[in-house]
C-alpha positions as CSV (number, residue, x, y, z in Angstrom):
1,M,109.9,81.8,109.8
2,K,113.1,83.5,108.7
3,K,112.6,87.2,108.3
4,V,113.6,88.4,104.9
5,Q,115.6,91.6,105.1
6,L,116.6,92.0,101.5
7,R,114.4,94.7,100.0
8,F,116.6,96.4,97.5
9,A,115.1,97.0,94.1
10,S,118.0,95.1,92.8
11,A,116.5,91.9,94.2
12,I,115.0,91.4,90.8
13,V,118.2,91.8,88.9
14,I,118.6,88.1,88.5
15,A,120.8,87.3,85.4
16,A,124.6,87.4,85.2
17,L,126.1,87.3,81.7
18,S,129.6,86.8,80.2
19,F,130.2,88.1,76.7
20,A,132.7,86.6,74.3
21,G,134.4,88.5,71.6
22,S,135.7,92.0,71.2
23,M,134.1,95.4,71.0
24,A,134.3,95.3,67.2
25,M,132.3,92.1,66.9
26,A,128.5,91.5,67.1
27,Q,127.7,90.6,70.7
28,T,126.6,87.3,72.2
29,M,122.8,87.0,72.6
30,P,121.9,88.0,76.2
31,S,120.1,85.4,78.3
32,I,116.9,87.4,78.7
33,I,113.9,85.6,80.2
34,P,111.2,85.7,78.9
35,Q,112.5,85.5,75.4
36,P,111.7,88.8,73.6
37,A,109.5,88.8,70.5
38,E,112.3,90.4,68.4
39,I,115.9,90.8,69.3
40,S,118.9,91.6,67.0
41,M,122.5,92.2,68.1
42,Q,124.8,94.9,66.9
43,Q,128.5,95.8,67.4
44,G,129.8,97.4,70.5
45,Y,128.7,98.2,74.0
46,F,127.1,101.0,76.0
47,T,129.1,101.5,79.2
48,I,127.3,102.7,82.3
49,D,129.7,104.8,84.3
50,A,130.0,108.2,86.1
51,N,129.3,109.9,82.8
52,T,125.8,108.3,82.4
53,A,122.5,110.0,83.2
54,V,118.8,109.0,83.1
55,K,116.7,111.3,81.0
56,Y,112.9,111.6,80.6
57,A,110.4,114.3,79.7
58,A,109.1,116.5,82.6
59,A,105.6,115.9,81.2
60,N,106.0,112.2,82.0
61,A,106.3,112.6,85.8
62,S,104.4,109.3,86.2
63,L,107.7,107.5,85.3
64,K,109.4,108.8,88.5
65,P,109.0,105.5,90.4
66,A,110.4,103.5,87.5
67,V,113.4,105.9,87.3
68,E,114.0,105.5,91.0
69,F,113.8,101.7,90.6
70,L,116.4,101.7,87.8
71,S,118.7,104.1,89.7
72,A,118.5,102.0,92.8
73,S,119.3,98.8,90.8
74,I,122.3,100.3,89.1
75,S,123.6,101.7,92.4
76,H,123.3,98.4,94.2
77,I,125.3,96.7,91.5
78,S,128.0,99.2,91.0
79,G,127.7,102.1,93.4
80,I,127.2,104.4,90.5
81,Q,124.6,107.1,91.2
82,L,122.8,108.0,88.0
83,P,121.8,111.7,87.8
84,V,118.4,112.4,86.4
85,N,117.8,114.9,83.6
86,K,121.3,116.3,84.0
87,A,123.8,117.0,81.2
88,A,125.9,113.9,80.5
89,Q,128.0,112.3,77.8
90,K,125.7,109.3,77.6
91,N,122.0,108.9,78.4
92,I,119.5,106.3,79.2
93,E,116.4,107.8,77.7
94,L,112.9,106.9,78.7
95,V,110.3,107.8,76.0
96,L,106.6,107.5,76.9
97,E,104.5,107.8,73.8
98,K,100.7,108.4,73.6
99,S,98.5,105.3,73.2
100,T,94.9,104.8,72.3
101,T,95.0,101.3,74.0
102,A,94.1,101.1,77.6
103,M,96.9,98.7,78.5
104,D,99.7,98.5,75.9
105,E,102.6,96.7,77.5
106,S,104.9,96.7,74.5
107,Y,108.3,98.3,74.5
108,S,111.4,98.8,72.4
109,L,114.9,98.9,73.7
110,Q,117.7,100.3,71.5
111,V,121.3,100.3,72.7
112,S,124.1,102.1,70.9
113,P,127.6,103.0,72.3
114,T,126.4,106.4,73.3
115,R,122.7,106.0,74.0
116,I,120.1,103.6,75.4
117,V,116.5,104.4,74.5
118,I,113.5,102.6,76.1
119,T,110.3,103.5,74.3
120,A,106.8,102.5,75.3
121,K,103.2,103.5,75.4
122,S,102.7,102.8,79.1
123,Y,104.5,102.8,82.4
124,A,104.4,99.0,82.3
125,G,106.2,99.0,78.9
126,I,109.0,101.3,80.2
127,F,109.4,99.0,83.3
128,Y,109.7,95.9,81.2
129,G,112.3,97.5,79.0
130,M,114.3,98.2,82.2
131,Q,114.0,94.6,83.2
132,S,115.4,93.4,79.9
133,L,118.2,96.0,80.2
134,L,119.0,94.8,83.8
135,Q,119.2,91.2,82.7
136,T,122.3,92.1,80.6
137,L,124.2,93.2,83.7
138,P,126.0,91.4,86.6
139,Q,123.8,90.9,89.6
140,A,126.5,91.0,92.3
141,R,128.3,94.1,93.4
142,T,131.2,94.9,91.1
143,N,133.8,97.6,90.5
144,A,134.0,96.7,86.8
145,A,132.4,98.9,84.2
146,L,128.8,97.9,83.4
147,Q,128.6,97.0,79.7
148,V,125.3,96.6,77.9
149,P,125.6,95.0,74.5
150,C,124.4,97.0,71.5
151,M,121.1,95.6,70.4
152,R,117.6,96.3,69.3
153,I,114.5,94.7,71.0
154,N,110.9,95.1,70.0
155,D,108.8,93.2,72.5
156,K,105.3,92.7,73.8
157,P,103.5,90.0,75.8
158,R,101.4,87.2,74.3
159,F,98.8,87.3,77.1
160,Q,97.5,90.1,79.4
161,W,97.1,87.9,82.5
162,R,100.5,86.7,83.6
163,G,100.0,85.5,87.1
164,M,101.4,84.0,90.3
165,H,99.4,82.9,93.3
166,L,100.4,82.7,96.9
167,D,98.5,81.0,99.7
168,V,99.3,82.7,103.0
169,C,96.4,81.1,104.8
170,R,97.8,77.7,105.5
171,H,101.1,79.4,106.7
172,F,101.5,83.1,107.2
173,F,104.4,84.8,105.3
174,S,105.7,88.2,106.4
175,P,105.1,91.5,104.5
176,D,108.8,91.6,103.7
177,F,108.7,88.2,102.1
178,V,105.5,89.1,100.1
179,K,107.5,92.1,98.7
180,K,110.3,89.7,97.8
181,Y,107.8,87.5,96.0
182,I,106.6,90.5,94.1
183,D,110.2,91.4,93.1
184,L,110.8,87.9,91.7
185,M,107.6,88.2,89.7
186,A,108.5,91.6,88.4
187,A,111.9,90.4,87.2
188,Y,110.2,88.2,84.7
189,K,107.5,90.5,83.5
190,L,104.6,88.8,85.4
191,N,101.9,91.3,86.2
192,T,99.2,89.7,88.4
193,F,99.7,88.7,92.0
194,H,96.8,86.5,93.2
195,W,96.9,86.9,97.0
196,H,95.0,84.1,98.7
197,L,94.0,85.9,101.9
198,V,91.1,83.8,103.3
199,D,90.8,80.0,103.8
200,D,89.7,77.5,106.5
201,Q,93.0,77.6,108.4
202,G,93.5,81.3,108.5
203,W,92.0,84.7,107.9
204,R,94.8,87.0,106.9
205,I,93.4,90.5,106.2
206,E,92.4,93.0,108.9
207,I,88.7,94.0,108.6
208,K,88.0,96.8,111.0
209,K,84.2,96.3,111.2
210,Y,84.8,92.6,112.2
211,P,87.8,92.5,114.5
212,K,87.3,88.9,115.5
213,L,88.2,87.7,112.0
214,T,91.8,88.4,112.9
215,E,91.6,88.2,116.7
216,V,90.3,84.6,116.4
217,G,90.4,83.5,112.7
218,A,94.1,84.4,112.1
219,W,95.4,82.1,114.8
220,R,95.4,78.3,115.4
221,V,97.0,75.7,117.7
222,D,100.6,75.1,116.5
223,Q,100.8,71.5,115.2
224,N,103.5,71.9,112.5
225,D,105.2,68.8,113.8
226,K,102.4,66.6,112.5
227,P,101.3,65.8,109.0
228,W,98.8,68.2,107.6
229,S,96.0,65.7,106.9
230,S,96.2,64.0,110.3
231,R,96.5,66.9,112.7
232,P,94.1,66.6,115.6
233,Q,91.6,69.3,116.0
234,A,92.2,72.0,118.6
235,Q,90.8,71.4,122.1
236,P,89.3,74.1,124.4
237,G,92.1,75.8,126.4
238,E,94.9,75.0,124.0
239,P,96.7,78.3,123.1
240,A,96.3,79.4,119.5
241,T,99.7,80.9,118.8
242,Y,100.4,80.1,115.2
243,G,99.4,82.5,112.4
244,G,99.3,86.2,111.7
245,Y,97.6,88.7,109.5
246,Y,98.2,91.8,107.5
247,T,97.1,95.2,108.8
248,Q,95.4,97.5,106.4
249,E,98.4,99.8,106.5
250,Q,100.7,96.9,105.6
251,I,98.4,96.0,102.7
252,K,98.3,99.5,101.4
253,E,102.1,99.6,101.5
254,I,102.4,96.3,99.6
255,V,99.8,97.3,97.0
256,A,101.8,100.5,96.3
257,Y,105.1,98.5,96.2
258,A,103.6,96.2,93.6
259,K,102.2,99.1,91.5
260,T,105.7,100.6,91.0
261,R,106.7,97.2,89.7
262,S,103.7,97.1,87.3
263,I,102.0,94.3,89.2
264,T,98.3,94.3,90.1
265,I,97.3,92.5,93.2
266,V,94.0,90.5,93.0
267,P,92.8,89.6,96.5
268,E,91.0,86.3,97.1
269,I,88.2,86.4,99.7
270,E,86.9,82.9,99.8
271,M,83.1,82.2,99.7
272,P,80.8,80.4,100.2
273,G,83.1,77.5,101.2
274,H,86.6,77.3,102.7
275,V,85.6,79.8,105.5
276,A,86.0,77.8,108.7
277,S,88.2,80.7,110.0
278,A,85.4,83.2,109.6
279,I,82.9,80.8,111.2
280,A,85.3,80.2,114.2
281,S,85.2,84.0,114.6
282,Y,81.4,84.5,114.0
283,P,79.5,81.2,114.3
284,Q,76.2,82.7,113.3
285,L,77.5,82.8,109.7
286,S,77.1,79.0,109.2
287,C,74.0,76.9,108.9
288,A,74.6,75.1,112.2
289,Q,75.5,78.4,114.0
290,Q,77.5,76.3,116.6
291,P,80.8,77.5,118.1
292,Q,84.0,76.0,116.8
293,L,87.7,76.4,117.1
294,P,90.0,77.4,114.2
295,L,91.1,74.4,112.1
296,T,94.6,73.1,112.7
297,G,95.0,71.2,109.4
298,G,92.9,68.9,107.2
299,D,90.6,67.3,109.7
300,Y,87.1,68.7,109.0
301,H,85.1,66.3,111.1
302,N,82.2,68.3,112.7
303,I,83.6,71.5,111.4
304,A,81.4,74.0,109.5
305,S,83.3,75.6,106.6
306,N,80.5,77.1,104.5
307,Y,78.5,80.3,104.8
308,C,74.7,79.9,105.0
309,P,73.2,81.2,101.8
310,G,69.8,81.2,103.3
311,N,70.7,83.8,105.9
312,D,70.5,87.4,104.7
313,S,72.9,88.6,107.4
314,V,75.6,86.6,105.7
315,Y,75.3,88.8,102.6
316,T,75.4,91.9,104.8
317,F,78.5,90.6,106.5
318,L,80.2,89.9,103.1
319,Q,79.3,93.2,101.6
320,N,80.8,95.0,104.5
321,V,84.0,92.9,104.3
322,L,84.3,93.5,100.5
323,T,83.7,97.2,101.0
324,E,86.9,97.3,103.1
325,V,88.7,95.0,100.7
326,M,88.0,97.2,97.7
327,A,89.2,100.3,99.6
328,L,92.6,98.6,99.9
329,F,92.9,97.0,96.4
330,P,92.2,99.0,93.3
331,S,92.3,96.0,91.1
332,A,89.5,95.5,88.5
333,Y,89.1,91.9,89.7
334,I,88.1,90.6,93.1
335,H,88.5,86.8,93.5
336,L,85.6,85.2,95.4
337,G,86.8,81.6,95.4
338,G,83.7,79.4,95.0
339,D,85.6,76.1,95.0
340,E,85.1,72.8,96.8
341,V,81.9,73.7,98.5
342,D,80.5,70.8,100.6
343,K,76.8,71.4,100.0
344,S,75.5,68.7,102.4
345,P,74.9,71.2,105.3
346,W,72.7,73.2,102.9
347,K,70.5,70.1,102.3
348,K,69.7,70.0,106.1
349,C,69.4,73.7,106.7
350,A,65.8,75.1,106.9
351,R,67.0,78.5,105.8
352,C,68.7,77.2,102.8
353,Q,65.8,75.1,101.7
354,A,63.5,78.1,102.2
355,R,65.8,80.1,100.0
356,I,65.7,77.4,97.3
357,K,61.9,77.4,97.4
358,K,61.6,81.2,97.4
359,E,63.9,81.7,94.5
360,G,62.6,78.8,92.4
361,L,65.9,77.0,92.4
362,K,66.2,73.4,91.5
363,N,68.9,72.2,93.9
364,E,71.9,73.2,96.0
365,E,74.1,73.7,92.9
366,E,71.7,76.5,91.8
367,L,71.8,77.8,95.4
368,Q,75.5,78.3,95.0
369,S,75.0,80.0,91.7
370,Y,72.4,82.3,93.4
371,F,74.9,83.1,96.1
372,M,77.8,83.9,93.6
373,T,75.5,85.9,91.3
374,R,74.2,88.0,94.2
375,M,77.8,88.8,95.3
376,E,78.7,89.5,91.7
377,R,75.9,92.1,91.5
378,F,77.4,93.8,94.6
379,L,80.9,94.0,93.0
380,I,79.5,95.3,89.7
381,S,77.6,98.0,91.6
382,K,81.1,99.1,92.9
383,K,82.5,98.9,89.3
384,R,84.5,95.8,90.0
385,N,84.5,92.4,88.4
386,M,84.2,88.9,89.9
387,I,86.6,86.1,89.2
388,G,86.3,82.6,90.7
389,W,87.4,79.0,90.5
390,D,85.7,76.9,87.8
391,E,83.2,75.4,90.3
392,I,81.3,78.7,89.9
393,L,80.1,77.1,86.6
394,E,78.0,74.7,88.6
395,G,74.3,75.6,88.7
396,G,74.8,78.4,86.2
397,L,77.6,81.0,85.8
398,A,77.1,84.5,87.1
399,P,76.4,86.8,84.1
400,E,79.8,88.6,83.9
401,A,82.0,86.4,85.9
402,T,85.6,85.4,84.8
403,V,86.6,81.8,85.4
404,M,89.9,80.5,86.7
405,S,90.1,77.0,85.4
406,W,92.0,74.7,87.9
407,R,90.4,71.3,87.5
408,G,92.1,70.7,84.2
409,E,91.0,72.9,81.2
410,A,87.4,71.7,80.8
411,G,85.9,74.5,82.9
412,G,87.9,77.1,81.1
413,I,86.9,75.7,77.7
414,E,83.2,75.6,78.7
415,A,83.3,79.2,80.0
416,A,85.1,80.5,76.9
417,K,82.5,78.9,74.7
418,M,79.9,80.8,76.7
419,N,81.9,84.0,75.9
420,H,83.2,84.4,79.4
421,K,86.8,85.5,80.1
422,V,89.1,82.7,81.4
423,V,92.4,82.4,83.2
424,M,94.0,79.0,82.7
425,T,95.6,77.5,85.9
426,P,95.2,73.8,85.6
427,G,96.7,71.6,88.4
428,S,98.7,69.9,85.7
429,P,101.1,71.6,85.1
430,L,100.5,74.9,86.9
431,Y,100.3,73.9,90.5
432,F,103.7,74.7,91.9
433,D,103.0,72.9,95.2
434,H,103.4,69.7,93.2
435,Y,106.8,68.0,92.9
436,Q,109.2,69.3,90.2
437,A,111.6,66.4,90.6
438,G,112.1,63.2,92.6
439,P,109.9,62.9,94.7
440,E,112.8,61.1,96.4
441,G,115.1,63.6,98.0
442,E,112.7,66.5,97.4
443,P,110.7,68.6,99.9
444,M,107.2,67.3,100.5
445,G,104.8,68.3,97.7
446,F,101.1,67.9,97.4
447,G,101.3,65.1,94.9
448,G,101.6,65.2,91.2
449,M,104.7,66.0,89.1
450,N,105.0,69.3,87.4
451,T,108.5,69.5,86.0
452,L,110.2,72.5,84.5
453,K,109.8,71.1,81.0
454,K,106.1,70.3,81.6
455,V,105.5,73.9,82.7
456,Y,107.5,75.3,79.7
457,N,105.6,73.2,77.2
458,Y,102.2,74.3,78.4
459,D,100.0,76.4,76.0
460,P,97.1,78.3,77.7
461,I,95.0,78.1,74.6
462,P,93.6,74.5,74.5
463,S,93.6,72.8,71.1
464,E,90.0,71.8,71.7
465,L,88.9,75.4,71.9
466,P,87.3,76.9,68.7
467,A,89.6,79.5,67.2
468,D,87.0,82.2,67.4
469,K,86.9,81.7,71.2
470,A,90.7,81.9,71.8
471,G,90.4,85.6,72.6
472,Y,88.5,84.8,75.8
473,I,91.7,83.3,77.3
474,L,93.2,86.1,79.2
475,G,96.3,84.1,80.1
476,A,97.6,81.8,82.7
477,Q,98.7,81.6,86.3
478,A,100.6,79.2,88.5
479,N,99.2,78.5,92.0
480,L,101.2,77.8,95.1
481,W,99.3,76.3,98.0
482,A,101.2,76.1,101.2
483,E,99.9,73.2,103.2
484,H,103.4,71.6,103.2
485,I,105.4,74.8,102.8
486,T,106.2,76.5,106.1
487,S,109.2,78.8,105.3
488,A,110.2,81.5,102.8
489,L,113.0,79.3,101.6
490,G,110.4,76.6,100.8
491,I,108.4,79.0,98.7
492,E,111.5,80.1,96.8
493,Y,112.4,76.5,96.1
494,M,109.0,75.6,94.7
495,I,108.7,78.6,92.4
496,L,112.3,78.7,91.1
497,P,113.0,78.1,88.3
498,R,109.4,77.0,87.3
499,M,108.2,80.6,87.5
500,L,110.7,81.5,84.7
501,A,109.3,78.8,82.5
502,L,105.8,80.2,83.2
503,S,107.0,83.7,82.3
504,E,108.0,82.5,78.8
505,V,104.7,80.7,78.4
506,V,102.6,83.8,78.9
507,W,105.0,86.4,77.4
508,S,106.9,85.0,74.5
509,P,105.5,84.3,71.0
510,K,104.6,80.6,70.8
511,E,106.8,80.1,67.7
512,K,109.8,81.6,69.6
513,K,109.7,79.0,72.4
514,N,112.5,76.4,72.6
515,F,113.2,74.4,75.7
516,E,116.8,73.7,74.9
517,D,117.5,77.4,74.3
518,F,115.6,78.2,77.5
519,N,117.7,75.8,79.4
520,K,120.9,77.5,78.1
521,R,119.7,80.9,79.1
522,L,118.6,79.6,82.5
523,V,122.3,78.8,83.5
524,Y,123.0,82.5,83.8
525,H,119.9,83.1,86.0
526,F,121.0,80.3,88.3
527,R,124.3,82.2,88.8
528,G,122.2,85.2,89.9
529,F,120.1,83.0,92.3
530,D,123.4,81.7,93.8
531,Q,124.7,85.3,94.3
532,K,121.5,86.4,95.9
533,G,121.3,83.4,98.2
534,L,118.0,82.3,96.7
535,R,117.0,78.6,97.2
536,Y,116.0,77.0,93.9
537,S,115.8,73.6,92.2
538,K,118.9,73.1,90.2
539,G,117.1,70.8,87.8
540,N,115.1,67.7,87.4
541,F,117.9,65.2,87.5
542,K,115.4,62.4,88.0
543,V,115.3,59.6,85.4
544,D,111.8,59.0,84.3
545,I,111.1,55.3,83.9
546,V,108.1,54.6,81.7
547,P,107.0,51.1,81.0
548,T,105.9,50.5,77.4
549,V,104.3,47.5,75.7
550,A,104.9,46.8,72.0
551,N,103.8,43.5,70.3
552,G,103.1,41.9,73.7
553,K,106.6,42.7,75.0
554,L,107.4,44.9,78.0
555,Q,110.1,47.5,77.7
556,A,111.4,50.3,79.9
557,T,111.9,53.7,78.3
558,L,114.2,56.1,80.2
559,S,114.4,59.8,79.8
560,T,115.6,62.9,81.7
561,E,115.1,66.7,81.4
562,A,118.7,67.4,82.4
563,N,120.5,69.4,79.8
564,N,123.3,67.2,78.3
565,G,122.4,64.5,80.8
566,I,123.6,60.9,80.2
567,I,121.6,58.0,81.8
568,Y,123.3,55.0,83.4
569,Y,121.3,52.0,84.8
570,T,121.4,48.6,86.5
571,L,118.9,45.8,86.5
572,D,120.0,43.9,89.7
573,G,119.1,46.5,92.2
574,S,122.7,47.8,92.7
575,E,123.5,51.5,92.8
576,P,124.3,52.8,89.3
577,N,127.2,55.1,88.5
578,I,129.1,56.3,85.4
579,S,130.6,52.8,85.1
580,S,127.2,51.2,84.8
581,T,125.4,50.5,81.5
582,Q,124.7,53.6,79.5
583,Y,121.1,53.9,78.3
584,T,120.8,54.2,74.5
585,Q,117.5,52.5,73.7
586,P,114.4,51.0,75.4
587,I,115.3,48.1,77.7
588,D,113.7,44.7,77.2
589,M,112.2,43.5,80.5
590,V,112.4,39.7,80.2
591,S,112.5,38.8,83.9
592,T,111.6,40.2,87.3
593,S,114.0,43.0,87.9
594,T,114.8,46.0,90.0
595,L,115.8,48.8,87.6
596,K,117.8,51.7,89.0
597,A,119.0,54.7,87.0
598,V,120.9,58.0,87.4
599,V,121.7,60.9,85.2
600,A,125.2,62.3,84.9
601,V,126.2,65.7,83.6
602,N,129.8,66.4,82.7
603,G,130.8,63.0,84.2
604,E,129.2,63.8,87.6
605,V,126.1,61.9,88.9
606,M,123.4,64.4,89.7
607,G,120.6,64.1,92.2
608,T,120.5,62.4,95.5
609,V,118.5,59.2,95.0
610,P,118.5,56.9,91.9
611,A,115.2,56.4,90.2
612,M,114.0,52.9,90.9
613,Q,111.2,50.7,89.6
614,N,110.4,47.1,90.4
615,F,109.2,45.1,87.4
616,A,107.2,42.0,88.2
617,I,107.1,39.8,85.1
618,H,104.2,37.3,84.9
619,K,101.9,35.6,82.4
620,A,99.8,38.8,81.8
621,T,102.8,41.1,81.4
622,G,102.3,43.1,78.2
623,G,98.8,41.7,77.6
624,A,96.2,43.9,76.0
625,V,93.6,45.3,78.4
626,S,90.0,46.3,77.7
627,Y,87.7,48.1,80.1
628,V,83.9,48.3,80.5
629,H,84.2,51.7,82.1
630,A,86.8,54.3,81.0
631,V,89.7,55.1,83.2
632,S,89.6,58.6,84.7
633,P,91.5,61.1,82.4
634,Y,93.2,62.3,85.6
635,Y,94.6,58.9,86.5
636,K,95.7,57.2,83.3
637,A,99.2,56.4,84.6
638,S,101.2,55.0,81.8
639,G,98.2,54.2,79.5
640,P,95.9,51.4,78.8
641,N,98.4,48.7,79.7
642,T,99.0,50.1,83.2
643,L,97.5,47.0,84.7
644,T,99.8,44.7,82.8
645,D,103.1,46.7,82.6
646,G,104.7,44.9,85.5
647,V,104.9,48.0,87.6
648,R,103.6,48.2,91.2
649,G,102.2,51.4,92.6
650,T,103.7,53.5,95.4
651,Q,102.5,56.3,97.6
652,N,102.5,58.6,94.5
653,I,98.9,58.2,93.3
654,N,99.7,60.0,90.1
655,K,102.0,57.2,88.9
656,A,101.3,53.5,88.2
657,W,97.7,53.7,89.5
658,H,94.5,53.6,87.3
659,G,91.6,55.4,89.0
660,F,87.8,55.0,88.5
661,S,85.4,57.5,90.1
662,G,82.0,56.1,91.1
663,K,82.3,53.2,88.6
664,D,83.5,49.6,89.0
665,L,86.9,48.6,87.5
666,I,86.1,45.8,85.1
667,A,89.2,44.8,83.1
668,T,89.6,41.9,80.6
669,I,93.2,40.8,79.8
670,D,94.1,39.0,76.6
671,L,97.0,36.7,77.6
672,G,98.0,36.4,73.9
673,K,97.8,32.6,73.9
674,T,96.1,29.8,75.8
675,Q,98.2,28.9,78.8
676,S,97.9,27.3,82.2
677,I,97.1,29.7,85.1
678,Q,96.5,29.0,88.8
679,R,96.8,32.3,90.6
680,I,95.5,35.9,90.0
681,S,95.9,39.0,92.1
682,I,95.1,42.7,91.8
683,G,96.7,45.5,93.9
684,C,94.3,48.2,95.3
685,L,94.7,51.3,97.4
686,Q,93.1,53.0,100.3
687,R,93.7,56.7,100.8
688,Y,90.9,58.1,102.9
689,N,91.7,61.8,102.6
690,D,91.9,61.5,98.8
691,W,88.5,59.8,98.6
692,I,90.2,56.5,97.5
693,F,88.8,53.4,99.1
694,L,89.4,49.6,98.7
695,P,86.7,47.9,96.6
696,Q,83.8,46.3,98.3
697,Q,84.7,43.1,96.6
698,V,86.8,41.7,93.8
699,K,85.7,39.0,91.3
700,F,88.1,36.9,89.3
701,E,87.0,35.0,86.1
702,W,88.7,33.2,83.2
703,S,87.7,32.3,79.6
704,A,89.1,30.3,76.7
705,D,87.3,32.3,74.0
706,G,86.7,35.8,75.4
707,N,82.9,35.3,75.3
708,T,82.1,32.8,78.0
709,F,83.6,33.5,81.4
710,T,83.8,31.2,84.4
711,E,83.9,32.7,87.9
712,I,87.0,31.6,89.9
713,A,86.3,33.5,93.2
714,T,84.7,36.6,94.6
715,L,86.7,38.1,97.5
716,P,85.1,40.5,100.0
717,N,87.0,43.4,101.5
718,N,87.2,43.1,105.3
719,I,88.7,46.6,105.9
720,A,86.3,49.4,106.7
721,A,86.1,52.5,104.5
722,T,86.5,54.6,107.6
723,E,90.1,53.4,108.0
724,K,92.2,56.5,107.6
725,S,95.6,55.0,107.2
726,F,97.3,54.9,103.8
727,F,97.8,51.4,102.7
728,M,97.9,49.0,99.7
729,K,96.3,45.6,99.6
730,D,96.5,42.7,97.2
731,F,93.4,40.7,96.5
732,S,94.7,37.3,95.6
733,T,93.2,33.9,94.8
734,S,94.8,30.5,94.0
735,F,93.0,27.7,92.2
736,A,93.4,24.4,90.3
737,P,95.2,25.1,87.0
738,V,93.0,26.0,84.0
739,Q,93.8,26.6,80.4
740,A,92.8,30.2,79.7
741,K,93.4,32.9,77.1
742,Y,91.5,35.6,78.9
743,V,91.2,36.8,82.4
744,R,88.6,39.3,83.8
745,V,88.9,41.1,87.1
746,S,86.0,43.2,88.5
747,A,86.6,45.5,91.5
748,K,83.3,47.0,92.9
749,V,83.6,50.6,94.0
750,I,82.1,51.6,97.3
751,D,78.5,53.0,97.0
752,A,79.6,56.4,98.4
753,C,82.1,58.1,100.7
754,P,81.3,57.0,104.3
755,K,79.5,59.0,107.0
756,G,81.8,61.7,108.5
757,H,84.0,61.9,105.5
758,A,84.4,65.3,103.8
759,G,82.7,63.8,100.7
760,E,80.0,62.0,102.6
761,G,77.4,60.6,100.2
762,K,79.5,61.5,97.1
763,P,81.1,58.9,94.8
764,G,84.4,57.4,95.9
765,W,87.3,56.1,93.9
766,V,88.8,52.7,93.3
767,F,92.5,52.5,92.4
768,A,94.4,49.6,91.0
769,D,98.0,49.1,89.9
770,E,98.7,45.6,88.5
771,I,96.8,42.4,87.7
772,I,99.3,39.6,88.2
773,V,98.6,36.3,86.5
774,E,100.7,33.2,87.4
């Protein structure tokens, strides 16, 4: 991993602005992100030069770190050394007022030709005022005078939790890079760094009482040359050389660094699942109590990854670990994970079953609730609060727990209705390990598509939540899981510029948000990224191709997020350019075609690979589809006509595929009129690691009236559910021509995930992309 040397405070001075007009005119609006609540421009400039000083009251000595930050930032840009509390012609004044509110992050910034005044009721407010000030200055070193436009800002955040998460367990990132990550957060007024320090593939925090956690659990066999999900497990004797951990001294330094930037670090210490690294270090913590080597990737076969909640020594171990953690992190919250616990080992464990009986619990879900509640009581005894992923709702929520809702918003809504505090962090759109463009030509993502616009348009308060419960939503956070991200540059690319969109979501008033205006302001920040050598996504120049059905006709609707982008397309599979047909309205798809499209900005084709979609036009194309079982809300694809939109699926399971969990796919298609048919097929998918399996069998039927159906054929599946390769399969049948108006296809889901699978015994999924009728 490239070691990041840049540690100047000015690493967070991101924007570069150019101002039009003369000194006598009202100034151009600065490109501040996040958008302030109130901003008004006035005439003239304040010039920062050798005659400028920083001034603050001696009684406000707590502001010293902020003053040092501002001085270092100005010095790095211009070389000007700002004296502090010295006589000067012009002053930058910091005024800290008394407040009756525990955490008032508001500030005002007033700029006149002779004076800049930042007023706030907290250190955080002063710091945020400085960030807005710095976003009016050049970011690169300059010998020119530094001019701040005269203006007045009154500003405050919409939400108190404005977070970014970083997974350092799948891949370790240096302390220097963690500081850089904090700098980027601070530049955009984000205030909570969720540091994911414990997971199956790495234990990253030094615990002095249990040295094996880092001697063993922090290192694994290096298999970065292989796909994450198919890496072979480590074998005895193989050197475990890949990994790393943070010493307690390094953590103290990073916590102090973050504090000066008004950022609280919330550590995550996973439990009771995702702890294979701890069990590799101390096997007695698991139910099986068998030795194992550290995980290399996503193959969990015969690997224990849960603590044993029936074993009292586990609680002693965790209390000792958390005691050392709390000594390092002063945060009010400690994140205890609680997600994706495979409870099957507990069902076979005599100690766990004895615990269930002793405590009068109904099942393993309540056993997890018992575990989390017990750990919460320990945190409360130390005057700390527990936060966990939304699975902690299962079996009953711990009395004072805060919920981080990641599996959509349902868990957060449920918790808020129960008067529990909630941080919204749904996978869509706040998982930044998902693609932001492409995926063609993009670094590997973890699936899904969370574009800049999708992030920007998110509202942390769900419309389904009763108004009187909205106050329980603390805010929102974006998560960055690192299975596929091995370098610091990769981290930068995945968070920039989506992090800036998030900052406006959680800071700016809802009514002030405007994506077009945000895009214009973003241009100046991109200049700053370029000058800093930061790697970032320059935009989603992908053309989104969406099949739509209207009045039984199939059309293709094209769109792009690119600011001022113009779309050009072809239908014959040739490469489009600015001489191709310009898109102006939905395209009628009347024959089998290969649609390719690009977006051009200022006459230049953007992106590296054209968007492409094959359309297969057949007798069911555009036909209305009805279902016996509802499609999963997570895999709706392009809507109810996904199975008749002419679009075949790809490796991207979030596009063109309908998913059904634990229920059969039973779809009836209205062909619109009676017509002769003689062949039917359906495309299905197997993706073992995602719990997606081919159906056990597929049945085809036809009908003339929609009431009485005649079976054509039932085709068995001859590929085992244990087949781990990714592949797509068409189930097809040909038959003597019949006159039909309706076709019904039934795909029977497997009874349960197969033996040895991570979800053994749990419902599997059946996925389908298109029912083709000929």
